[in-house]
FIKE-648767 format. One record per atom (N, C-alpha, C, O, CB): residue in one letter; x, y, z; chain. Coordinates in Angstrom, 1 decimal, m for minus. Glycine has a CB too. Example, Ala and Ser with C-alpha at 12.3 -4.5 7.8 and 13.67 -1.06 7.14 Angstrom:
FIKE-648767
[pt A; [13.2; m5.7; 7.8]; A]
[pt A; [12.3; m4.5; 7.8]; A]
[pt A; [13.2; m3.3; 7.8]; A]
[pt A; [14.2; m3.3; 8.5]; A]
[pt A; [11.3; m4.5; 9.0]; A]
[pt S; [12.8; m2.2; 7.1]; A]
[pt S; [13.7; m1.1; 7.1]; A]
[pt S; [12.9; 0.0; 7.9]; A]
[pt S; [13.4; 1.1; 8.0]; A]
[pt S; [14.1; m0.6; 5.7]; A]
end
This chain:
FIKE-648767
[pt N; [26.4; m371.3; 79.5]; A]
[pt N; [25.6; m370.0; 79.1]; A]
[pt N; [24.3; m370.5; 78.7]; A]
[pt N; [24.0; m371.6; 78.5]; A]
[pt N; [26.2; m369.0; 77.9]; A]
[pt C; [23.6; m369.3; 78.7]; A]
[pt C; [22.0; m369.4; 78.2]; A]
[pt C; [21.6; m368.7; 76.9]; A]
[pt C; [20.6; m368.1; 76.7]; A]
[pt C; [21.1; m368.8; 79.2]; A]
[pt N; [22.7; m369.0; 76.0]; A]
[pt N; [22.3; m368.5; 74.7]; A]
[pt N; [21.2; m369.2; 74.2]; A]
[pt N; [21.3; m370.5; 74.1]; A]
[pt N; [23.3; m368.5; 73.8]; A]
[pt P; [20.2; m368.5; 73.8]; A]
[pt P; [18.8; m369.1; 73.5]; A]
[pt P; [19.1; m370.2; 72.4]; A]
[pt P; [18.4; m371.2; 72.5]; A]
[pt P; [17.8; m367.9; 73.0]; A]
[pt Y; [19.9; m370.0; 71.4]; A]
[pt Y; [20.1; m370.9; 70.2]; A]
[pt Y; [21.0; m372.2; 70.6]; A]
[pt Y; [21.2; m373.2; 69.9]; A]
[pt Y; [20.8; m370.0; 68.9]; A]
[pt A; [21.6; m372.0; 71.9]; A]
[pt A; [22.7; m373.4; 72.3]; A]
[pt A; [21.8; m374.2; 73.1]; A]
[pt A; [22.2; m375.4; 73.1]; A]
[pt A; [24.3; m373.0; 73.4]; A]
[pt L; [20.8; m373.9; 73.7]; A]
[pt L; [20.2; m374.8; 74.7]; A]
[pt L; [19.9; m376.2; 74.2]; A]
[pt L; [19.5; m376.3; 73.1]; A]
[pt L; [18.9; m374.2; 75.1]; A]
[pt D; [20.0; m377.2; 74.8]; A]
[pt D; [19.6; m378.5; 74.5]; A]
[pt D; [18.1; m378.9; 74.9]; A]
[pt D; [17.9; m379.1; 76.1]; A]
[pt D; [20.6; m379.4; 75.0]; A]
[pt G; [17.1; m378.9; 74.1]; A]
[pt G; [15.7; m379.0; 74.5]; A]
[pt G; [15.4; m380.1; 75.4]; A]
[pt G; [14.7; m379.9; 76.4]; A]
[pt G; [14.9; m379.1; 73.3]; A]
[pt E; [16.0; m381.3; 75.2]; A]
[pt E; [16.0; m382.6; 75.8]; A]
[pt E; [16.6; m382.4; 77.3]; A]
[pt E; [16.1; m383.1; 78.2]; A]
[pt E; [16.9; m383.6; 74.9]; A]
[pt K; [17.5; m381.6; 77.6]; A]
[pt K; [18.1; m381.4; 78.8]; A]
[pt K; [17.3; m380.4; 79.5]; A]
[pt K; [17.1; m380.5; 80.7]; A]
[pt K; [19.6; m381.0; 78.6]; A]
[pt V; [16.7; m379.4; 78.9]; A]
[pt V; [15.8; m378.2; 79.5]; A]
[pt V; [14.6; m378.8; 79.9]; A]
[pt V; [14.3; m378.8; 81.1]; A]
[pt V; [15.5; m377.0; 78.4]; A]
[pt K; [13.8; m379.3; 79.1]; A]
[pt K; [12.2; m379.6; 79.1]; A]
[pt K; [11.8; m380.0; 80.6]; A]
[pt K; [12.1; m381.1; 81.0]; A]
[pt K; [11.8; m380.9; 78.1]; A]
[pt G; [11.1; m379.2; 81.2]; A]
[pt G; [10.6; m379.7; 82.5]; A]
[pt G; [11.7; m379.4; 83.5]; A]
[pt G; [11.4; m379.8; 84.7]; A]
[pt G; [10.3; m381.1; 82.4]; A]
[pt K; [12.7; m378.8; 83.5]; A]
[pt K; [13.6; m378.3; 84.5]; A]
[pt K; [13.8; m376.9; 84.7]; A]
[pt K; [13.5; m376.0; 83.9]; A]
[pt K; [14.9; m378.8; 84.2]; A]
[pt I; [14.5; m376.6; 85.9]; A]
[pt I; [14.9; m375.3; 86.2]; A]
[pt I; [16.2; m375.1; 85.7]; A]
[pt I; [17.0; m376.0; 86.0]; A]
[pt I; [14.9; m375.0; 87.7]; A]
[pt V; [16.5; m374.2; 84.9]; A]
[pt V; [18.0; m374.1; 84.2]; A]
[pt V; [18.6; m372.9; 85.3]; A]
[pt V; [18.0; m371.9; 85.7]; A]
[pt V; [17.9; m373.5; 82.2]; A]
[pt L; [19.8; m373.4; 85.5]; A]
[pt L; [20.8; m372.6; 86.1]; A]
[pt L; [22.0; m372.1; 85.3]; A]
[pt L; [22.6; m372.9; 84.7]; A]
[pt L; [21.3; m373.3; 87.2]; A]
[pt C; [22.2; m371.1; 85.1]; A]
[pt C; [23.4; m370.7; 83.9]; A]
[pt C; [23.9; m369.3; 84.2]; A]
[pt C; [23.1; m368.5; 84.7]; A]
[pt C; [22.8; m370.8; 82.3]; A]
[pt E; [25.0; m369.0; 83.9]; A]
[pt E; [25.7; m367.7; 84.1]; A]
[pt E; [25.1; m366.9; 82.9]; A]
[pt E; [24.7; m367.3; 81.8]; A]
[pt E; [27.5; m367.8; 84.0]; A]
[pt H; [25.1; m365.6; 83.4]; A]
[pt H; [24.7; m364.4; 82.6]; A]
[pt H; [26.0; m363.7; 81.8]; A]
[pt H; [26.0; m362.5; 81.4]; A]
[pt H; [24.0; m363.4; 83.6]; A]
[pt S; [27.1; m364.6; 81.6]; A]
[pt S; [28.1; m363.9; 81.1]; A]
[pt S; [28.1; m363.6; 79.7]; A]
[pt S; [28.9; m362.8; 79.4]; A]
[pt S; [29.2; m364.4; 81.5]; A]
[pt D; [27.4; m364.2; 78.8]; A]
[pt D; [27.2; m363.8; 77.4]; A]
[pt D; [26.3; m362.5; 77.2]; A]
[pt D; [25.1; m362.6; 77.1]; A]
[pt D; [26.5; m364.8; 76.8]; A]
[pt R; [26.9; m361.4; 77.2]; A]
[pt R; [26.0; m360.1; 77.2]; A]
[pt R; [25.4; m359.8; 75.9]; A]
[pt R; [24.8; m358.7; 75.7]; A]
[pt R; [26.7; m358.9; 77.6]; A]
[pt G; [25.7; m360.7; 74.9]; A]
[pt G; [25.1; m360.6; 73.5]; A]
[pt G; [23.6; m360.9; 73.5]; A]
[pt G; [23.0; m360.7; 72.5]; A]
[pt G; [25.8; m361.6; 72.6]; A]
[pt Y; [23.0; m361.5; 74.7]; A]
[pt Y; [21.4; m361.8; 74.9]; A]
[pt Y; [21.1; m361.1; 76.2]; A]
[pt Y; [21.9; m361.0; 77.1]; A]
[pt Y; [21.0; m363.4; 75.0]; A]
[pt S; [19.8; m360.5; 76.1]; A]
[pt S; [19.4; m360.0; 77.5]; A]
[pt S; [18.8; m361.0; 78.2]; A]
[pt S; [18.4; m362.1; 77.7]; A]
[pt S; [18.4; m358.8; 77.4]; A]
[pt K; [18.6; m360.8; 79.4]; A]
[pt K; [17.9; m361.7; 80.5]; A]
[pt K; [16.8; m362.2; 79.9]; A]
[pt K; [16.4; m363.4; 80.0]; A]
[pt K; [17.5; m361.0; 81.8]; A]
[pt T; [16.0; m361.1; 79.3]; A]
[pt T; [14.5; m361.5; 78.8]; A]
[pt T; [14.8; m362.6; 77.5]; A]
[pt T; [14.1; m363.5; 77.2]; A]
[pt T; [13.5; m360.0; 78.3]; A]
[pt Q; [15.9; m362.2; 76.8]; A]
[pt Q; [15.8; m363.3; 75.7]; A]
[pt Q; [16.2; m364.6; 76.0]; A]
[pt Q; [15.7; m365.5; 75.3]; A]
[pt Q; [16.6; m363.1; 74.7]; A]
[pt K; [17.2; m364.8; 77.2]; A]
[pt K; [17.6; m366.0; 77.9]; A]
[pt K; [16.3; m366.6; 78.5]; A]
[pt K; [16.0; m367.8; 78.5]; A]
[pt K; [18.6; m365.6; 79.0]; A]
[pt L; [15.5; m365.6; 79.2]; A]
[pt L; [14.1; m366.4; 79.8]; A]
[pt L; [13.3; m366.9; 78.6]; A]
[pt L; [12.9; m368.1; 78.7]; A]
[pt L; [13.0; m365.2; 80.7]; A]
[pt L; [13.1; m366.2; 77.5]; A]
[pt L; [12.2; m366.6; 76.6]; A]
[pt L; [12.7; m367.9; 75.6]; A]
[pt L; [11.9; m368.6; 75.0]; A]
[pt L; [12.0; m365.3; 75.8]; A]
[pt G; [14.0; m368.1; 75.6]; A]
[pt G; [15.0; m369.2; 75.2]; A]
[pt G; [14.5; m370.5; 75.9]; A]
[pt G; [14.1; m371.5; 75.4]; A]
[pt G; [16.5; m368.8; 75.6]; A]
[pt V; [14.8; m370.2; 77.2]; A]
[pt V; [14.4; m371.5; 78.2]; A]
[pt V; [13.0; m371.7; 78.2]; A]
[pt V; [12.7; m372.9; 78.2]; A]
[pt V; [14.8; m371.4; 79.7]; A]
[pt K; [12.0; m370.8; 78.3]; A]
[pt K; [10.5; m371.2; 78.2]; A]
[pt K; [10.3; m371.7; 76.9]; A]
[pt K; [9.7; m372.8; 76.9]; A]
[pt K; [9.6; m370.1; 78.4]; A]
[pt G; [10.7; m371.1; 75.7]; A]
[pt G; [10.3; m371.6; 74.6]; A]
[pt G; [10.6; m373.2; 74.2]; A]
[pt G; [10.0; m373.9; 73.3]; A]
[pt G; [10.8; m370.8; 73.7]; A]
[pt I; [11.7; m373.7; 75.0]; A]
[pt I; [11.9; m375.2; 74.8]; A]
[pt I; [11.5; m375.8; 76.0]; A]
[pt I; [12.1; m376.9; 76.3]; A]
[pt I; [13.2; m375.5; 74.4]; A]
[pt G; [10.6; m375.4; 76.7]; A]
[pt G; [9.9; m376.1; 77.7]; A]
[pt G; [10.5; m376.1; 79.2]; A]
[pt G; [10.0; m376.7; 80.2]; A]
[pt G; [9.9; m377.6; 77.1]; A]
[pt G; [11.4; m375.4; 79.4]; A]
[pt G; [12.1; m375.1; 80.7]; A]
[pt G; [11.0; m374.5; 81.8]; A]
[pt G; [10.2; m373.8; 81.3]; A]
[pt G; [13.2; m373.9; 80.5]; A]
[pt V; [11.0; m374.8; 83.0]; A]
[pt V; [10.0; m374.3; 83.9]; A]
[pt V; [10.4; m373.2; 84.8]; A]
[pt V; [9.6; m372.7; 85.5]; A]
[pt V; [9.5; m375.4; 84.7]; A]
[pt G; [11.8; m372.9; 84.8]; A]
[pt G; [12.3; m371.8; 85.6]; A]
[pt G; [13.5; m371.4; 85.2]; A]
[pt G; [13.9; m372.1; 84.3]; A]
[pt G; [12.4; m372.0; 87.0]; A]
[pt L; [14.2; m370.3; 85.7]; A]
[pt L; [15.4; m369.6; 85.2]; A]
[pt L; [16.3; m369.2; 86.4]; A]
[pt L; [15.7; m368.4; 87.1]; A]
[pt L; [15.1; m368.4; 84.3]; A]
[pt V; [17.4; m369.6; 86.7]; A]
[pt V; [18.2; m369.1; 87.8]; A]
[pt V; [19.6; m368.6; 86.9]; A]
[pt V; [20.5; m369.3; 86.5]; A]
[pt V; [18.4; m370.3; 89.1]; A]
[pt L; [19.6; m367.1; 86.8]; A]
[pt L; [20.8; m366.8; 86.2]; A]
[pt L; [22.0; m366.2; 87.2]; A]
[pt L; [21.7; m365.3; 88.0]; A]
[pt L; [20.5; m365.8; 85.1]; A]
[pt I; [23.1; m366.6; 87.0]; A]
[pt I; [24.2; m366.3; 87.9]; A]
[pt I; [24.8; m364.7; 87.1]; A]
[pt I; [25.2; m364.6; 86.0]; A]
[pt I; [25.4; m367.7; 87.9]; A]
[pt D; [24.7; m363.7; 88.1]; A]
[pt D; [25.1; m362.4; 87.6]; A]
[pt D; [25.6; m361.7; 88.8]; A]
[pt D; [25.4; m362.0; 90.0]; A]
[pt D; [23.8; m361.5; 86.9]; A]
[pt D; [26.4; m360.6; 88.3]; A]
[pt D; [27.0; m359.6; 89.3]; A]
[pt D; [25.8; m358.8; 89.8]; A]
[pt D; [25.2; m358.0; 89.1]; A]
[pt D; [28.1; m358.7; 88.6]; A]
[pt P; [25.6; m359.0; 91.2]; A]
[pt P; [24.5; m358.3; 91.8]; A]
[pt P; [24.8; m356.7; 91.7]; A]
[pt P; [23.8; m355.9; 91.8]; A]
[pt P; [24.2; m358.9; 93.4]; A]
[pt E; [25.9; m356.3; 91.6]; A]
[pt E; [26.4; m355.0; 91.6]; A]
[pt E; [25.8; m354.1; 90.4]; A]
[pt E; [25.6; m352.9; 90.5]; A]
[pt E; [27.8; m355.2; 91.5]; A]
[pt I; [25.5; m354.8; 89.4]; A]
[pt I; [25.0; m354.4; 88.2]; A]
[pt I; [23.6; m354.8; 87.8]; A]
[pt I; [23.0; m354.4; 86.9]; A]
[pt I; [25.8; m354.8; 87.2]; A]
[pt H; [23.0; m355.7; 88.6]; A]
[pt H; [21.7; m356.2; 88.5]; A]
[pt H; [20.6; m355.1; 88.9]; A]
[pt H; [20.7; m354.4; 89.9]; A]
[pt H; [21.5; m357.4; 89.2]; A]
[pt V; [19.6; m355.1; 88.0]; A]
[pt V; [18.5; m354.2; 88.3]; A]
[pt V; [17.2; m354.9; 88.6]; A]
[pt V; [16.9; m355.7; 87.6]; A]
[pt V; [18.4; m353.2; 87.3]; A]
[pt A; [16.4; m354.8; 89.6]; A]
[pt A; [15.3; m355.8; 89.9]; A]
[pt A; [14.3; m355.5; 88.8]; A]
[pt A; [14.2; m354.4; 88.4]; A]
[pt A; [14.7; m355.6; 91.4]; A]
[pt A; [13.7; m356.6; 88.3]; A]
[pt A; [12.8; m356.3; 87.4]; A]
[pt A; [11.6; m357.5; 87.4]; A]
[pt A; [11.7; m358.6; 88.0]; A]
[pt A; [13.5; m356.1; 86.1]; A]
[pt V; [10.7; m357.3; 86.7]; A]
[pt V; [9.6; m358.5; 86.6]; A]
[pt V; [9.7; m358.9; 85.2]; A]
[pt V; [9.8; m358.2; 84.2]; A]
[pt V; [8.1; m358.1; 87.0]; A]
[pt Y; [9.5; m360.3; 85.3]; A]
[pt Y; [9.8; m360.9; 84.0]; A]
[pt Y; [8.4; m361.7; 83.5]; A]
[pt Y; [8.4; m362.7; 82.8]; A]
[pt Y; [11.2; m362.1; 84.1]; A]
[pt G; [7.2; m361.1; 84.1]; A]
[pt G; [6.0; m361.7; 83.8]; A]
[pt G; [5.7; m363.1; 84.5]; A]
[pt G; [6.2; m363.3; 85.6]; A]
[pt G; [6.0; m361.8; 82.4]; A]
[pt N; [5.0; m363.9; 84.2]; A]
[pt N; [4.5; m365.0; 84.8]; A]
[pt N; [5.6; m366.4; 85.0]; A]
[pt N; [5.3; m367.5; 85.4]; A]
[pt N; [3.3; m365.4; 84.0]; A]
[pt F; [6.8; m366.0; 84.4]; A]
[pt F; [7.7; m367.2; 84.4]; A]
[pt F; [8.6; m367.0; 85.3]; A]
[pt F; [9.2; m365.9; 85.4]; A]
[pt F; [8.3; m367.5; 83.1]; A]
[pt P; [9.0; m368.2; 86.4]; A]
[pt P; [9.6; m367.9; 87.5]; A]
[pt P; [11.3; m367.8; 87.1]; A]
[pt P; [11.9; m368.7; 86.4]; A]
[pt P; [9.2; m369.0; 88.5]; A]
[pt M; [11.8; m366.7; 87.5]; A]
[pt M; [13.2; m366.4; 87.3]; A]
[pt M; [13.7; m365.5; 88.5]; A]
[pt M; [13.0; m364.6; 89.0]; A]
[pt M; [13.4; m365.7; 85.8]; A]
[pt T; [15.1; m366.0; 88.7]; A]
[pt T; [15.6; m365.2; 89.7]; A]
[pt T; [17.1; m364.7; 89.4]; A]
[pt T; [17.4; m365.2; 88.3]; A]
[pt T; [15.7; m366.0; 91.0]; A]
[pt V; [17.9; m363.9; 89.9]; A]
[pt V; [19.3; m363.8; 89.7]; A]
[pt V; [20.0; m363.9; 91.1]; A]
[pt V; [19.5; m363.5; 92.1]; A]
[pt V; [19.6; m362.6; 89.1]; A]
[pt I; [21.1; m364.6; 91.0]; A]
[pt I; [21.8; m365.0; 92.2]; A]
[pt I; [23.3; m364.6; 91.8]; A]
[pt I; [23.8; m364.5; 90.6]; A]
[pt I; [21.6; m366.7; 92.5]; A]
[pt S; [24.1; m364.4; 93.0]; A]
[pt S; [25.6; m363.9; 92.8]; A]
[pt S; [26.4; m365.0; 92.5]; A]
[pt S; [25.9; m366.0; 92.7]; A]
[pt S; [26.3; m363.3; 93.9]; A]
[pt S; [27.6; m365.0; 92.0]; A]
[pt S; [28.4; m366.2; 91.8]; A]
[pt S; [28.9; m366.7; 93.1]; A]
[pt S; [29.5; m367.7; 93.0]; A]
[pt S; [29.5; m365.9; 91.0]; A]
[pt S; [28.8; m366.2; 94.3]; A]
[pt S; [29.1; m366.9; 95.4]; A]
[pt S; [28.2; m367.8; 95.8]; A]
[pt S; [28.5; m368.9; 96.1]; A]
[pt S; [29.2; m366.1; 96.3]; A]
[pt D; [26.6; m367.3; 95.8]; A]
[pt D; [25.5; m368.4; 95.9]; A]
[pt D; [25.7; m369.3; 95.0]; A]
[pt D; [25.5; m370.5; 95.2]; A]
[pt D; [24.2; m367.8; 95.8]; A]
[pt A; [26.2; m369.0; 93.7]; A]
[pt A; [26.1; m370.1; 92.7]; A]
[pt A; [27.1; m371.2; 93.1]; A]
[pt A; [26.9; m372.4; 92.8]; A]
[pt A; [26.4; m369.5; 91.3]; A]
[pt S; [28.2; m370.8; 93.7]; A]
[pt S; [29.2; m371.7; 94.1]; A]
[pt S; [28.6; m372.8; 95.2]; A]
[pt S; [29.1; m373.9; 95.3]; A]
[pt S; [30.4; m370.7; 94.5]; A]
[pt S; [27.8; m372.3; 96.1]; A]
[pt S; [27.2; m373.1; 97.2]; A]
[pt S; [26.3; m374.1; 96.3]; A]
[pt S; [26.5; m375.3; 96.5]; A]
[pt S; [26.2; m372.2; 98.2]; A]
[pt I; [25.5; m373.6; 95.4]; A]
[pt I; [24.5; m374.5; 94.7]; A]
[pt I; [25.4; m375.6; 93.8]; A]
[pt I; [25.1; m376.8; 93.8]; A]
[pt I; [23.4; m373.6; 93.7]; A]
[pt F; [26.3; m375.3; 93.2]; A]
[pt F; [27.2; m376.1; 92.4]; A]
[pt F; [27.7; m377.2; 93.3]; A]
[pt F; [27.5; m378.4; 93.1]; A]
[pt F; [28.4; m375.4; 91.8]; A]
[pt S; [28.2; m376.7; 94.4]; A]
[pt S; [29.0; m377.6; 95.5]; A]
[pt S; [27.9; m378.6; 95.9]; A]
[pt S; [28.2; m379.8; 95.9]; A]
[pt S; [29.5; m376.7; 96.9]; A]
[pt Y; [26.5; m378.3; 96.3]; A]
[pt Y; [25.3; m379.3; 96.6]; A]
[pt Y; [25.2; m380.0; 95.4]; A]
[pt Y; [25.1; m381.3; 95.5]; A]
[pt Y; [23.9; m378.5; 97.0]; A]
[pt L; [25.1; m379.4; 94.2]; A]
[pt L; [24.9; m380.5; 93.1]; A]
[pt L; [25.9; m381.3; 92.8]; A]
[pt L; [25.6; m382.5; 92.4]; A]
[pt L; [24.6; m380.0; 91.8]; A]
[pt N; [27.0; m381.2; 92.8]; A]
[pt N; [28.1; m382.1; 92.7]; A]
[pt N; [28.3; m382.9; 93.9]; A]
[pt N; [29.0; m383.8; 93.7]; A]
[pt N; [29.3; m381.4; 92.5]; A]
[pt S; [27.8; m382.8; 95.0]; A]
[pt S; [27.7; m383.7; 95.9]; A]
[pt S; [26.9; m384.8; 96.0]; A]
[pt S; [27.1; m385.8; 96.7]; A]
[pt S; [27.6; m383.3; 96.7]; A]
[pt S; [25.6; m384.4; 95.2]; A]
[pt S; [24.5; m385.3; 95.3]; A]
[pt S; [24.4; m386.3; 94.3]; A]
[pt S; [23.6; m387.1; 94.3]; A]
[pt S; [23.3; m384.6; 95.4]; A]
end
């Protein structure tokens, strides 16, 4: 998950972070700020598209994808 206080700065710095938005204790904006604050360069959140509302999160690259799309990404990552 993208709990802002559980992210590993060494793993995040300079990377695009892919994580689930399953922890509703933190908003998407809080997760974005957590990733950005430790040097991440982008954020891809996995969330239910039925409840996602399009929003602008400033100048930090972020998108929200479905769990189906995430499965395709994880399959690719695990095969390379």
